[in-house]
PDB file as gemmi writes it, atoms N, CA and C in Angstrom:
CRYST1    1.000    1.000    1.000  90.00  90.00  90.00 P 1                      
ATOM      1  N   UNK A   1      34.930   3.900 -19.427  1.00  0.00           N  
ATOM      2  CA  UNK A   1      34.716   4.457 -18.653  1.00  0.00           C  
ATOM      3  C   UNK A   1      35.226   4.929 -17.250  1.00  0.00           C  
ATOM      4  N   UNK A   2      35.204   6.111 -16.191  1.00  0.00           N  
ATOM      5  CA  UNK A   2      36.768   6.728 -15.610  1.00  0.00           C  
ATOM      6  C   UNK A   2      35.852   5.764 -14.161  1.00  0.00           C  
ATOM      7  N   UNK A   3      36.574   5.728 -13.335  1.00  0.00           N  
ATOM      8  CA  UNK A   3      36.571   5.624 -12.572  1.00  0.00           C  
ATOM      9  C   UNK A   3      35.884   6.200 -11.866  1.00  0.00           C  
ATOM     10  N   UNK A   4      35.185   5.650 -10.763  1.00  0.00           N  
ATOM     11  CA  UNK A   4      34.989   6.861  -9.435  1.00  0.00           C  
ATOM     12  C   UNK A   4      35.053   6.675  -8.519  1.00  0.00           C  
ATOM     13  N   UNK A   5      35.565   7.810  -7.604  1.00  0.00           N  
ATOM     14  CA  UNK A   5      36.430   7.950  -6.997  1.00  0.00           C  
ATOM     15  C   UNK A   5      35.863   8.299  -5.283  1.00  0.00           C  
ATOM     16  N   UNK A   6      36.108   7.914  -4.349  1.00  0.00           N  
ATOM     17  CA  UNK A   6      34.724   7.609  -2.957  1.00  0.00           C  
ATOM     18  C   UNK A   6      35.132   9.089  -2.769  1.00  0.00           C  
ATOM     19  N   UNK A   7      33.727   9.742  -1.811  1.00  0.00           N  
ATOM     20  CA  UNK A   7      34.124  10.832  -2.152  1.00  0.00           C  
ATOM     21  C   UNK A   7      33.800  11.475   0.126  1.00  0.00           C  
ATOM     22  N   UNK A   8      35.079  12.090   0.143  1.00  0.00           N  
ATOM     23  CA  UNK A   8      35.585  12.455   1.489  1.00  0.00           C  
ATOM     24  C   UNK A   8      34.652  13.662   2.050  1.00  0.00           C  
ATOM     25  N   UNK A   9      33.651  12.856   3.108  1.00  0.00           N  
ATOM     26  CA  UNK A   9      33.164  14.545   3.699  1.00  0.00           C  
ATOM     27  C   UNK A   9      34.206  14.855   4.625  1.00  0.00           C  
ATOM     28  N   UNK A  10      33.786  16.410   4.821  1.00  0.00           N  
ATOM     29  CA  UNK A  10      34.908  17.441   4.996  1.00  0.00           C  
ATOM     30  C   UNK A  10      33.732  16.631   5.912  1.00  0.00           C  
ATOM     31  N   UNK A  11      34.224  16.319   7.262  1.00  0.00           N  
ATOM     32  CA  UNK A  11      33.213  16.883   8.678  1.00  0.00           C  
ATOM     33  C   UNK A  11      34.272  17.791   9.170  1.00  0.00           C  
ATOM     34  N   UNK A  12      34.698  18.274   9.057  1.00  0.00           N  
ATOM     35  CA  UNK A  12      35.864  19.070  10.229  1.00  0.00           C  
ATOM     36  C   UNK A  12      34.747  20.914   9.417  1.00  0.00           C  
ATOM     37  N   UNK A  13      34.949  21.292   8.383  1.00  0.00           N  
ATOM     38  CA  UNK A  13      33.734  21.924   8.388  1.00  0.00           C  
ATOM     39  C   UNK A  13      31.943  21.871   7.673  1.00  0.00           C  
ATOM     40  N   UNK A  14      31.665  21.106   7.885  1.00  0.00           N  
ATOM     41  CA  UNK A  14      30.587  20.220   8.730  1.00  0.00           C  
ATOM     42  C   UNK A  14      30.105  20.337   9.744  1.00  0.00           C  
ATOM     43  N   UNK A  15      31.498  20.654  10.860  1.00  0.00           N  
ATOM     44  CA  UNK A  15      31.092  20.880  12.206  1.00  0.00           C  
ATOM     45  C   UNK A  15      31.119  22.023  12.577  1.00  0.00           C  
ATOM     46  N   UNK A  16      32.307  22.765  11.899  1.00  0.00           N  
ATOM     47  CA  UNK A  16      32.269  24.103  12.375  1.00  0.00           C  
ATOM     48  C   UNK A  16      30.666  24.844  11.045  1.00  0.00           C  
ATOM     49  N   UNK A  17      29.304  24.707  10.487  1.00  0.00           N  
ATOM     50  CA  UNK A  17      29.320  25.357  10.067  1.00  0.00           C  
ATOM     51  C   UNK A  17      27.805  24.803  11.243  1.00  0.00           C  
ATOM     52  N   UNK A  18      27.703  23.450  11.997  1.00  0.00           N  
ATOM     53  CA  UNK A  18      26.414  23.306  12.010  1.00  0.00           C  
ATOM     54  C   UNK A  18      27.192  24.418  13.482  1.00  0.00           C  
ATOM     55  N   UNK A  19      28.169  24.783  13.794  1.00  0.00           N  
ATOM     56  CA  UNK A  19      28.332  25.176  15.769  1.00  0.00           C  
ATOM     57  C   UNK A  19      28.028  26.467  15.232  1.00  0.00           C  
ATOM     58  N   UNK A  20      27.976  27.099  14.053  1.00  0.00           N  
ATOM     59  CA  UNK A  20      27.669  28.961  13.924  1.00  0.00           C  
ATOM     60  C   UNK A  20      26.578  28.688  13.593  1.00  0.00           C  
ATOM     61  N   UNK A  21      25.860  27.631  13.472  1.00  0.00           N  
ATOM     62  CA  UNK A  21      24.198  27.144  13.846  1.00  0.00           C  
ATOM     63  C   UNK A  21      23.725  27.726  14.704  1.00  0.00           C  
ATOM     64  N   UNK A  22      24.453  26.933  15.917  1.00  0.00           N  
ATOM     65  CA  UNK A  22      24.008  26.785  17.266  1.00  0.00           C  
ATOM     66  C   UNK A  22      23.352  25.149  17.263  1.00  0.00           C  
ATOM     67  N   UNK A  23      24.020  24.410  16.379  1.00  0.00           N  
ATOM     68  CA  UNK A  23      23.389  22.798  16.350  1.00  0.00           C  
ATOM     69  C   UNK A  23      24.881  22.818  16.860  1.00  0.00           C  
ATOM     70  N   UNK A  24      24.929  20.641  16.752  1.00  0.00           N  
ATOM     71  CA  UNK A  24      26.299  19.895  17.276  1.00  0.00           C  
ATOM     72  C   UNK A  24      25.450  19.193  15.943  1.00  0.00           C  
ATOM     73  N   UNK A  25      26.986  18.510  15.528  1.00  0.00           N  
ATOM     74  CA  UNK A  25      26.786  17.793  14.020  1.00  0.00           C  
ATOM     75  C   UNK A  25      26.732  16.876  14.663  1.00  0.00           C  
ATOM     76  N   UNK A  26      26.111  15.287  14.267  1.00  0.00           N  
ATOM     77  CA  UNK A  26      26.883  14.407  14.539  1.00  0.00           C  
ATOM     78  C   UNK A  26      27.038  13.406  14.094  1.00  0.00           C  
ATOM     79  N   UNK A  27      28.296  12.338  13.761  1.00  0.00           N  
ATOM     80  CA  UNK A  27      27.983  11.430  13.044  1.00  0.00           C  
ATOM     81  C   UNK A  27      28.233  10.104  13.098  1.00  0.00           C  
ATOM     82  N   UNK A  28      27.636   9.083  12.121  1.00  0.00           N  
ATOM     83  CA  UNK A  28      27.427   7.962  12.317  1.00  0.00           C  
ATOM     84  C   UNK A  28      28.089   6.618  11.616  1.00  0.00           C  
ATOM     85  N   UNK A  29      28.952   5.951  12.709  1.00  0.00           N  
ATOM     86  CA  UNK A  29      29.955   5.066  12.822  1.00  0.00           C  
ATOM     87  C   UNK A  29      29.355   4.326  11.021  1.00  0.00           C  
ATOM     88  N   UNK A  30      30.216   4.457  10.110  1.00  0.00           N  
ATOM     89  CA  UNK A  30      30.247   3.493   8.909  1.00  0.00           C  
ATOM     90  C   UNK A  30      30.570   1.973   9.390  1.00  0.00           C  
ATOM     91  N   UNK A  31      30.984   2.270   9.922  1.00  0.00           N  
ATOM     92  CA  UNK A  31      30.427   0.448  10.103  1.00  0.00           C  
ATOM     93  C   UNK A  31      28.879  -0.748  11.143  1.00  0.00           C  
ATOM     94  N   UNK A  32      28.720   0.661  11.406  1.00  0.00           N  
ATOM     95  CA  UNK A  32      27.200   0.140  11.811  1.00  0.00           C  
ATOM     96  C   UNK A  32      26.503   0.405  10.722  1.00  0.00           C  
ATOM     97  N   UNK A  33      26.523   1.280  10.718  1.00  0.00           N  
ATOM     98  CA  UNK A  33      25.720   1.461   8.995  1.00  0.00           C  
ATOM     99  C   UNK A  33      25.541   0.070   8.250  1.00  0.00           C  
ATOM    100  N   UNK A  34      26.944   0.038   7.560  1.00  0.00           N  
ATOM    101  CA  UNK A  34      27.288  -0.604   6.272  1.00  0.00           C  
ATOM    102  C   UNK A  34      26.725  -2.276   6.873  1.00  0.00           C  
ATOM    103  N   UNK A  35      26.654  -3.310   8.828  1.00  0.00           N  
ATOM    104  CA  UNK A  35      26.158  -3.366   9.215  1.00  0.00           C  
ATOM    105  C   UNK A  35      25.025  -3.362   9.301  1.00  0.00           C  
ATOM    106  N   UNK A  36      24.358  -2.945   8.678  1.00  0.00           N  
ATOM    107  CA  UNK A  36      21.963  -2.810   9.062  1.00  0.00           C  
ATOM    108  C   UNK A  36      21.438  -2.343   8.131  1.00  0.00           C  
ATOM    109  N   UNK A  37      22.637  -2.486   6.409  1.00  0.00           N  
ATOM    110  CA  UNK A  37      22.274  -2.430   4.910  1.00  0.00           C  
ATOM    111  C   UNK A  37      22.446  -4.186   4.635  1.00  0.00           C  
ATOM    112  N   UNK A  38      23.573  -4.040   4.922  1.00  0.00           N  
ATOM    113  CA  UNK A  38      23.868  -5.823   4.781  1.00  0.00           C  
ATOM    114  C   UNK A  38      22.257  -6.455   5.352  1.00  0.00           C  
ATOM    115  N   UNK A  39      21.805  -6.177   6.629  1.00  0.00           N  
ATOM    116  CA  UNK A  39      20.978  -6.808   7.235  1.00  0.00           C  
ATOM    117  C   UNK A  39      20.031  -7.133   6.817  1.00  0.00           C  
ATOM    118  N   UNK A  40      20.039  -5.643   5.656  1.00  0.00           N  
ATOM    119  CA  UNK A  40      18.455  -5.406   4.884  1.00  0.00           C  
ATOM    120  C   UNK A  40      18.307  -5.981   3.475  1.00  0.00           C  
ATOM    121  N   UNK A  41      19.774  -6.257   3.728  1.00  0.00           N  
ATOM    122  CA  UNK A  41      20.039  -6.718   2.500  1.00  0.00           C  
ATOM    123  C   UNK A  41      19.310  -8.140   2.103  1.00  0.00           C  
ATOM    124  N   UNK A  42      19.422  -8.491   3.130  1.00  0.00           N  
ATOM    125  CA  UNK A  42      19.917  -9.943   3.614  1.00  0.00           C  
ATOM    126  C   UNK A  42      18.059 -10.370   3.386  1.00  0.00           C  
ATOM    127  N   UNK A  43      17.465  -9.478   4.252  1.00  0.00           N  
ATOM    128  CA  UNK A  43      16.003 -10.078   4.963  1.00  0.00           C  
ATOM    129  C   UNK A  43      15.326 -10.568   3.633  1.00  0.00           C  
ATOM    130  N   UNK A  44      13.875 -11.499   2.874  1.00  0.00           N  
ATOM    131  CA  UNK A  44      13.989 -12.354   1.673  1.00  0.00           C  
ATOM    132  C   UNK A  44      12.645 -11.403   1.196  1.00  0.00           C  
ATOM    133  N   UNK A  45      12.868 -11.138   0.253  1.00  0.00           N  
ATOM    134  CA  UNK A  45      11.682  -9.912  -0.420  1.00  0.00           C  
ATOM    135  C   UNK A  45       9.759 -10.511   0.212  1.00  0.00           C  
ATOM    136  N   UNK A  46       9.063 -10.472   1.030  1.00  0.00           N  
ATOM    137  CA  UNK A  46       7.830 -10.713   0.136  1.00  0.00           C  
ATOM    138  C   UNK A  46       7.386 -11.358  -1.018  1.00  0.00           C  
ATOM    139  N   UNK A  47       6.731 -12.372   0.114  1.00  0.00           N  
ATOM    140  CA  UNK A  47       6.183 -13.300  -1.623  1.00  0.00           C  
ATOM    141  C   UNK A  47       4.834 -12.455  -2.596  1.00  0.00           C  
ATOM    142  N   UNK A  48       4.471 -11.797  -3.214  1.00  0.00           N  
ATOM    143  CA  UNK A  48       3.740 -11.372  -4.001  1.00  0.00           C  
ATOM    144  C   UNK A  48       3.011 -12.229  -5.001  1.00  0.00           C  
ATOM    145  N   UNK A  49       1.691 -11.667  -4.007  1.00  0.00           N  
ATOM    146  CA  UNK A  49      -0.462 -12.562  -3.582  1.00  0.00           C  
ATOM    147  C   UNK A  49      -0.421 -11.619  -4.698  1.00  0.00           C  
ATOM    148  N   UNK A  50      -1.025 -12.749  -6.136  1.00  0.00           N  
ATOM    149  CA  UNK A  50      -2.331 -11.416  -6.977  1.00  0.00           C  
ATOM    150  C   UNK A  50      -3.070 -11.609  -6.444  1.00  0.00           C  
ATOM    151  N   UNK A  51      -4.306 -10.265  -7.164  1.00  0.00           N  
ATOM    152  CA  UNK A  51      -4.818  -9.788  -6.213  1.00  0.00           C  
ATOM    153  C   UNK A  51      -6.321 -11.221  -7.185  1.00  0.00           C  
ATOM    154  N   UNK A  52      -7.021 -11.502  -5.434  1.00  0.00           N  
ATOM    155  CA  UNK A  52      -7.650 -12.574  -7.188  1.00  0.00           C  
ATOM    156  C   UNK A  52      -9.569 -11.553  -6.978  1.00  0.00           C  
ATOM    157  N   UNK A  53      -9.736 -11.432  -8.533  1.00  0.00           N  
ATOM    158  CA  UNK A  53     -11.201 -11.233  -8.512  1.00  0.00           C  
ATOM    159  C   UNK A  53     -12.266 -11.462  -8.429  1.00  0.00           C  
ATOM    160  N   UNK A  54     -13.081 -11.432  -7.619  1.00  0.00           N  
ATOM    161  CA  UNK A  54     -14.622 -12.036  -7.047  1.00  0.00           C  
ATOM    162  C   UNK A  54     -14.996 -12.323  -8.170  1.00  0.00           C  
ATOM    163  N   UNK A  55     -15.815 -13.141  -8.453  1.00  0.00           N  
ATOM    164  CA  UNK A  55     -16.266 -13.608  -9.480  1.00  0.00           C  
ATOM    165  C   UNK A  55     -17.946 -12.697 -10.008  1.00  0.00           C  
ATOM    166  N   UNK A  56     -18.515 -13.996 -10.971  1.00  0.00           N  
ATOM    167  CA  UNK A  56     -18.788 -11.806 -11.687  1.00  0.00           C  
ATOM    168  C   UNK A  56     -20.875 -12.904 -11.521  1.00  0.00           C  
ATOM    169  N   UNK A  57     -21.244 -11.440 -11.382  1.00  0.00           N  
ATOM    170  CA  UNK A  57     -22.575 -11.585 -10.133  1.00  0.00           C  
ATOM    171  C   UNK A  57     -23.421 -11.777 -11.494  1.00  0.00           C  
ATOM    172  N   UNK A  58     -23.926 -13.500 -11.624  1.00  0.00           N  
ATOM    173  CA  UNK A  58     -25.347 -13.906 -12.241  1.00  0.00           C  
ATOM    174  C   UNK A  58     -26.843 -12.925 -11.649  1.00  0.00           C  
ATOM    175  N   UNK A  59     -26.954 -12.421 -13.221  1.00  0.00           N  
ATOM    176  CA  UNK A  59     -28.472 -11.919 -12.831  1.00  0.00           C  
ATOM    177  C   UNK A  59     -29.630 -12.398 -12.988  1.00  0.00           C  
ATOM    178  N   UNK A  60     -30.440 -12.728 -12.006  1.00  0.00           N  
ATOM    179  CA  UNK A  60     -31.513 -13.587 -12.063  1.00  0.00           C  
ATOM    180  C   UNK A  60     -32.684 -12.705 -13.463  1.00  0.00           C  
ATOM    181  N   UNK A  61     -33.176 -13.476 -13.638  1.00  0.00           N  
ATOM    182  CA  UNK A  61     -34.029 -13.031 -15.266  1.00  0.00           C  
ATOM    183  C   UNK A  61     -35.526 -13.764 -15.053  1.00  0.00           C  
ATOM    184  N   UNK A  62     -35.686 -13.818 -13.633  1.00  0.00           N  
ATOM    185  CA  UNK A  62     -36.591 -14.051 -13.688  1.00  0.00           C  
ATOM    186  C   UNK A  62     -37.643 -14.082 -12.622  1.00  0.00           C  
ATOM    187  N   UNK A  63     -39.040 -13.515 -13.199  1.00  0.00           N  
ATOM    188  CA  UNK A  63     -39.292 -12.575 -12.213  1.00  0.00           C  
ATOM    189  C   UNK A  63     -39.965 -12.089 -11.650  1.00  0.00           C  
ATOM    190  N   UNK A  64     -40.449 -11.446 -10.679  1.00  0.00           N  
ATOM    191  CA  UNK A  64     -40.160 -10.069  -9.796  1.00  0.00           C  
ATOM    192  C   UNK A  64     -40.684 -11.055  -8.885  1.00  0.00           C  
ATOM    193  N   UNK A  65     -40.298 -10.083  -8.238  1.00  0.00           N  
ATOM    194  CA  UNK A  65     -40.668 -10.943  -7.262  1.00  0.00           C  
ATOM    195  C   UNK A  65     -40.729 -10.063  -4.744  1.00  0.00           C  
ATOM    196  N   UNK A  66     -41.304  -9.820  -4.319  1.00  0.00           N  
ATOM    197  CA  UNK A  66     -41.305  -9.150  -3.291  1.00  0.00           C  
ATOM    198  C   UNK A  66     -40.795  -9.840  -3.063  1.00  0.00           C  
ATOM    199  N   UNK A  67     -39.361  -9.191  -2.622  1.00  0.00           N  
ATOM    200  CA  UNK A  67     -38.627  -9.288  -0.886  1.00  0.00           C  
ATOM    201  C   UNK A  67     -38.953 -10.103   0.349  1.00  0.00           C  
ATOM    202  N   UNK A  68     -40.622  -9.289   0.764  1.00  0.00           N  
ATOM    203  CA  UNK A  68     -40.512  -9.469   2.104  1.00  0.00           C  
ATOM    204  C   UNK A  68     -40.961 -11.335   2.277  1.00  0.00           C  
ATOM    205  N   UNK A  69     -41.738 -11.353   1.008  1.00  0.00           N  
ATOM    206  CA  UNK A  69     -42.685 -12.393   1.115  1.00  0.00           C  
ATOM    207  C   UNK A  69     -42.275 -13.734   0.562  1.00  0.00           C  
ATOM    208  N   UNK A  70     -41.710 -13.118  -0.270  1.00  0.00           N  
ATOM    209  CA  UNK A  70     -40.986 -14.688  -1.785  1.00  0.00           C  
ATOM    210  C   UNK A  70     -41.906 -15.018  -2.248  1.00  0.00           C  
ATOM    211  N   UNK A  71     -43.522 -14.537  -2.234  1.00  0.00           N  
ATOM    212  CA  UNK A  71     -44.006 -15.152  -2.721  1.00  0.00           C  
ATOM    213  C   UNK A  71     -44.480 -14.035  -5.063  1.00  0.00           C  
ATOM    214  N   UNK A  72     -45.356 -14.966  -5.826  1.00  0.00           N  
ATOM    215  CA  UNK A  72     -44.671 -14.860  -6.997  1.00  0.00           C  
ATOM    216  C   UNK A  72     -46.198 -14.297  -7.682  1.00  0.00           C  
ATOM    217  N   UNK A  73     -47.145 -12.741  -7.321  1.00  0.00           N  
ATOM    218  CA  UNK A  73     -47.569 -11.771  -7.379  1.00  0.00           C  
ATOM    219  C   UNK A  73     -48.459 -11.694  -8.351  1.00  0.00           C  
ATOM    220  N   UNK A  74     -47.681 -12.828  -9.597  1.00  0.00           N  
ATOM    221  CA  UNK A  74     -49.089 -12.628 -11.336  1.00  0.00           C  
ATOM    222  C   UNK A  74     -49.956 -13.249 -11.030  1.00  0.00           C  
ATOM    223  N   UNK A  75     -50.555 -14.008  -9.628  1.00  0.00           N  
ATOM    224  CA  UNK A  75     -51.882 -13.817 -10.227  1.00  0.00           C  
ATOM    225  C   UNK A  75     -52.628 -13.301  -9.276  1.00  0.00           C  
ATOM    226  N   UNK A  76     -51.859 -12.251  -8.987  1.00  0.00           N  
ATOM    227  CA  UNK A  76     -52.379 -11.662  -7.322  1.00  0.00           C  
ATOM    228  C   UNK A  76     -53.206 -10.026  -8.153  1.00  0.00           C  
ATOM    229  N   UNK A  77     -54.391 -10.069  -8.275  1.00  0.00           N  
ATOM    230  CA  UNK A  77     -55.453  -9.168  -8.059  1.00  0.00           C  
ATOM    231  C   UNK A  77     -54.961  -7.877  -7.415  1.00  0.00           C  
ATOM    232  N   UNK A  78     -53.959  -6.520  -8.070  1.00  0.00           N  
ATOM    233  CA  UNK A  78     -54.083  -5.270  -7.635  1.00  0.00           C  
ATOM    234  C   UNK A  78     -55.517  -4.347  -7.240  1.00  0.00           C  
ATOM    235  N   UNK A  79     -54.915  -3.578  -6.236  1.00  0.00           N  
ATOM    236  CA  UNK A  79     -56.030  -2.152  -6.348  1.00  0.00           C  
ATOM    237  C   UNK A  79     -56.716  -1.507  -7.291  1.00  0.00           C  
ATOM    238  N   UNK A  80     -55.647  -1.556  -8.698  1.00  0.00           N  
ATOM    239  CA  UNK A  80     -56.573  -0.444  -9.118  1.00  0.00           C  
ATOM    240  C   UNK A  80     -56.627  -1.213 -10.315  1.00  0.00           C  
ATOM    241  N   UNK A  81     -56.393  -2.314 -10.244  1.00  0.00           N  
ATOM    242  CA  UNK A  81     -57.246  -3.183 -11.419  1.00  0.00           C  
ATOM    243  C   UNK A  81     -58.421  -3.894 -11.171  1.00  0.00           C  
ATOM    244  N   UNK A  82     -59.040  -4.057 -10.016  1.00  0.00           N  
ATOM    245  CA  UNK A  82     -60.313  -3.523  -9.825  1.00  0.00           C  
ATOM    246  C   UNK A  82     -61.106  -2.985 -10.559  1.00  0.00           C  
ATOM    247  N   UNK A  83     -62.453  -3.680 -11.198  1.00  0.00           N  
ATOM    248  CA  UNK A  83     -63.167  -2.260 -11.373  1.00  0.00           C  
ATOM    249  C   UNK A  83     -64.358  -2.047 -10.616  1.00  0.00           C  
TER     250      UNK A  83                                                      
END                                                                             
């Protein structure tokens, strides 16, 4: 493969384009950018903690119980059952 050459940013042309648009070209310091990129690359990656699935809910197959009283209503005569 052919070697890729470095790209030289035409700063003078960019300053002229920015000035003609009423803007000001601000050039970053390459050494500071390289230092920050090196610091970011040196930071340790966060530890991946896998998601834990909640336990499966076991449904109760027993008789229905009135929630407010928790009494077994199987022996209780209901009003519509009376003759």
